[in-house]
ROMI-359588 format. One record per atom (N, C-alpha, C): atom name; residue in one letter; residue number from 1; z, x, y. Coordinates in pm, whole numbers, padded with zeros to 5 digits. Last residue first. Example, Ala and Ser with C-alpha at 12.3 -4.5 7.8 and 13.67 -1.06 7.14 Angstrom:
<atoms>
   dodren   firo   lumlo       pz       px       py
        N      S       2    00708    01285   -00225
       CA      S       2    00714    01367   -00106
        C      S       2    00787    01290    00003
        N      A       1    00780    01319   -00569
       CA      A       1    00780    01230   -00450
        C      A       1    00780    01320   -00330
</atoms>
This chain:
<atoms>
   dodren   firo   lumlo       pz       px       py
        N      P      77    10133    09408    03012
       CA      P      77    10115    09429    02868
        C      P      77    10209    09535    02813
        N      R      76    10319    09202    03239
       CA      R      76    10255    09331    03205
        C      R      76    10241    09345    03053
        N      G      75    10466    08985    03312
       CA      G      75    10321    08968    03297
        C      G      75    10249    09096    03257
        N      S      74    10728    09081    03335
       CA      S      74    10696    08976    03237
        C      S      74    10547    08961    03213
        N      E      73    10778    09254    03541
       CA      E      73    10745    09313    03410
        C      E      73    10702    09208    03308
        N      R      72    10835    09085    03755
       CA      R      72    10725    09182    03763
        C      R      72    10683    09231    03628
        N      V      71    11059    08949    03654
       CA      V      71    10937    08875    03685
        C      V      71    10817    08970    03690
        N      A      70    11241    09162    03632
       CA      A      70    11204    09086    03513
        C      A      70    11074    09008    03536
        N      R      69    11266    09237    03900
       CA      R      69    11209    09330    03805
        C      R      69    11162    09257    03678
        N      A      68    11396    09007    03998
       CA      A      68    11265    09046    04052
        C      A      68    11194    09141    03954
        N      A      67    11636    09013    03857
       CA      A      67    11545    08902    03836
        C      A      67    11405    08937    03885
        N      T      66    11745    09250    03964
       CA      T      66    11721    09237    03818
        C      T      66    11621    09127    03791
        N      D      65    11773    09190    04234
       CA      D      65    11682    09300    04192
        C      D      65    11648    09287    04043
        N      T      64    11772    08830    04285
       CA      T      64    11837    08960    04263
        C      T      64    11735    09063    04222
        N      L      63    11676    08625    04542
       CA      L      63    11634    08676    04412
        C      L      63    11699    08814    04395
        N      A      62    11857    08356    04695
       CA      A      62    11810    08496    04694
        C      A      62    11774    08537    04551
        N      P      61    11762    08030    04802
       CA      P      61    11833    08119    04709
        C      P      61    11770    08258    04708
        N      R      60    11767    07942    05150
       CA      R      60    11694    07961    05024
        C      R      60    11774    08051    04933
        N      G      59    11904    07940    05387
       CA      G      59    11925    07830    05293
        C      G      59    11855    07845    05159
        N      L      58    11811    08153    05531
       CA      L      58    11951    08156    05486
        C      L      58    11978    08047    05383
        N      R      57    11556    08073    05604
       CA      R      57    11571    08176    05502
        C      R      57    11714    08181    05446
        N      A      56    11596    07904    05815
       CA      A      56    11553    07847    05688
        C      A      56    11571    07945    05575
        N      A      55    11657    08093    06014
       CA      A      55    11760    07995    05972
        C      A      55    11724    07934    05838
        N      S      54    11414    08225    06033
       CA      S      54    11532    08299    05992
        C      S      54    11643    08204    05944
        N      L      53    11249    08022    06128
       CA      L      53    11221    08082    05996
        C      L      53    11343    08158    05945
        N      Q      52    11372    07977    06377
       CA      Q      52    11362    07870    06280
        C      Q      52    11338    07923    06140
        N      E      51    11341    08226    06501
       CA      E      51    11475    08173    06476
        C      E      51    11472    08061    06372
        N      F      50    11059    08237    06512
       CA      F      50    11136    08338    06438
        C      F      50    11274    08287    06404
        N      A      49    11011    08019    06682
       CA      A      49    10960    08018    06546
        C      A      49    11035    08118    06459
        N      A      48    11134    08114    06915
       CA      A      48    11182    07990    06854
        C      A      48    11135    07982    06707
        N      Q      47    10974    08338    06968
       CA      Q      47    11116    08355    06942
        C      Q      47    11174    08232    06872
        N      C      46    10728    08212    07015
       CA      C      46    10742    08307    06905
        C      C      46    10888    08325    06867
        N      R      45    10792    08066    07245
       CA      R      45    10750    07996    07123
        C      R      45    10766    08086    07001
        N      R      44    10848    08277    07424
       CA      R      44    10952    08179    07392
        C      R      44    10918    08105    07262
        N      Q      43    10594    08396    07435
       CA      Q      43    10706    08473    07382
        C      Q      43    10822    08380    07344
        N      Q      42    10451    08191    07556
       CA      Q      42    10413    08232    07421
        C      Q      42    10530    08310    07357
        N      E      41    10576    08190    07807
       CA      E      41    10584    08069    07722
        C      E      41    10551    08105    07577
        N      A      40    10500    08445    07898
       CA      A      40    10642    08413    07882
        C      A      40    10661    08291    07791
        N      E      39    10222    08413    07911
       CA      E      39    10279    08513    07820
        C      E      39    10427    08484    07794
        N      A      38    10203    08218    08110
       CA      A      38    10154    08187    07976
        C      A      38    10213    08285    07874
        N      I      37    10307    08365    08328
       CA      I      37    10376    08244    08282
        C      I      37    10334    08209    08140
        N      T      36    10109    08562    08348
       CA      T      36    10246    08599    08318
        C      T      36    10327    08482    08270
        N      Q      35    09888    08405    08418
       CA      Q      35    09886    08483    08294
        C      Q      35    10029    08521    08254
        N      Q      34    09974    08309    08668
       CA      Q      34    09947    08216    08558
        C      Q      34    09947    08288    08425
        N      M      33    09986    08551    08809
       CA      M      33    10110    08475    08788
        C      M      33    10092    08375    08675
        N      L      32    09715    08618    08816
       CA      L      32    09812    08706    08749
        C      L      32    09943    08635    08718
        N      C      31    09624    08404    08973
       CA      C      31    09578    08419    08836
        C      C      31    09671    08508    08756
        N      A      30    09754    08464    09213
       CA      A      30    09783    08337    09148
        C      A      30    09739    08343    09001
        N      I      29    09629    08705    09271
       CA      I      29    09772    08705    09242
        C      I      29    09812    08575    09173
        N      A      28    09366    08612    09317
       CA      A      28    09394    08713    09213
        C      A      28    09539    08711    09173
        N      A      27    09402    08441    09534
       CA      A      27    09354    08386    09407
        C      A      27    09383    08482    09292
        N      R      26    09489    08628    09722
       CA      R      26    09572    08514    09689
        C      R      26    09531    08456    09555
        N      K      25    09270    08801    09741
       CA      K      25    09395    08849    09686
        C      K      25    09489    08735    09646
        N      N      24    08950    08771    09665
       CA      N      24    09052    08694    09735
        C      N      24    09185    08730    09671
        N      Q      23    08803    09099    09643
       CA      Q      23    08838    08968    09592
        C      Q      23    08939    08899    09685
        N      E      22    08753    09365    09686
       CA      E      22    08647    09271    09722
        C      E      22    08678    09127    09679
        N      L      21    09003    09483    09603
       CA      L      21    08942    09513    09732
        C      L      21    08842    09406    09776
        N      F      20    09200    09488    09406
       CA      F      20    09134    09362    09441
        C      F      20    09065    09370    09576
        N      A      19    09290    09752    09393
       CA      A      19    09237    09686    09272
        C      A      19    09156    09562    09305
        N      R      18    09387    09804    09652
       CA      R      18    09273    09881    09597
        C      R      18    09208    09808    09480
        N      N      17    09595    09618    09671
       CA      N      17    09487    09614    09769
        C      N      17    09365    09691    09722
        N      C      16    09752    09706    09457
       CA      C      16    09692    09573    09454
        C      C      16    09576    09564    09552
        N      A      15    09833    09954    09558
       CA      A      15    09754    09947    09435
        C      A      15    09684    09813    09422
        N      D      14    09984    09867    09777
       CA      D      14    09865    09950    09798
        C      D      14    09773    09948    09674
        N      R      13    10189    09723    09648
       CA      R      13    10102    09657    09745
        C      R      13    09973    09735    09763
        N      I      12    10304    09933    09504
       CA      I      12    10242    09821    09432
        C      I      12    10147    09746    09524
        N      A      11    10400    10093    09714
       CA      A      11    10303    10150    09617
        C      A      11    10232    10039    09541
        N      D      10    10589    09928    09842
       CA      D      10    10464    09964    09908
        C      D      10    10359    10016    09812
        N      P       9    10734    09673    09637
       CA      P       9    10726    09812    09683
        C      P       9    10589    09840    09744
        N      I       8    10763    09344    09779
       CA      I       8    10723    09432    09670
        C      I       8    10721    09575    09724
        N      S       7    10921    09035    09854
       CA      S       7    10895    09174    09889
        C      S       7    10858    09253    09763
        N      F       6    10792    08707    09915
       CA      F       6    10873    08803    09839
        C      F       6    10833    08941    09879
        N      N       5    10730    08372    09955
       CA      N       5    10749    08497    10025
        C      N       5    10837    08587    09940
        N      M       4    10496    08123    09890
       CA      M       4    10606    08205    09839
        C      M       4    10611    08333    09919
        N      T       3    10397    07793    09955
       CA      T       3    10396    07933    09999
        C      T       3    10518    08001    09940
        N      A       2    10190    07542    09797
       CA      A       2    10316    07601    09838
        C      A       2    10298    07745    09882
        N      M       1    09961    07294    09896
       CA      M       1    09982    07420    09832
        C      M       1    10110    07482    09886
</atoms>
C-alpha cells in the first residue's frame, strides 16, 4: 500500500475528524478519493461525447427556417 503526504487547511481536517468520528479515516478518505476519480472520469467521457456529437453536427446539412416552417405546416389541415 502506498503512502501519500499532503497538507490541508485546519478547518477541513477538523471537519473531516468530526464527520468520520467513529470510522477508519484512512478508509473514508480512500473512498472519497475513489469517488472523485470516478466523477472525473465520467466528466471526461461526457466531454468526449459532447465533442464527438458537436463535430458530427457540423457535417450534417442545416435546415433553413423556411424549410422547417414548410415541414411543420405540411401536415396541418
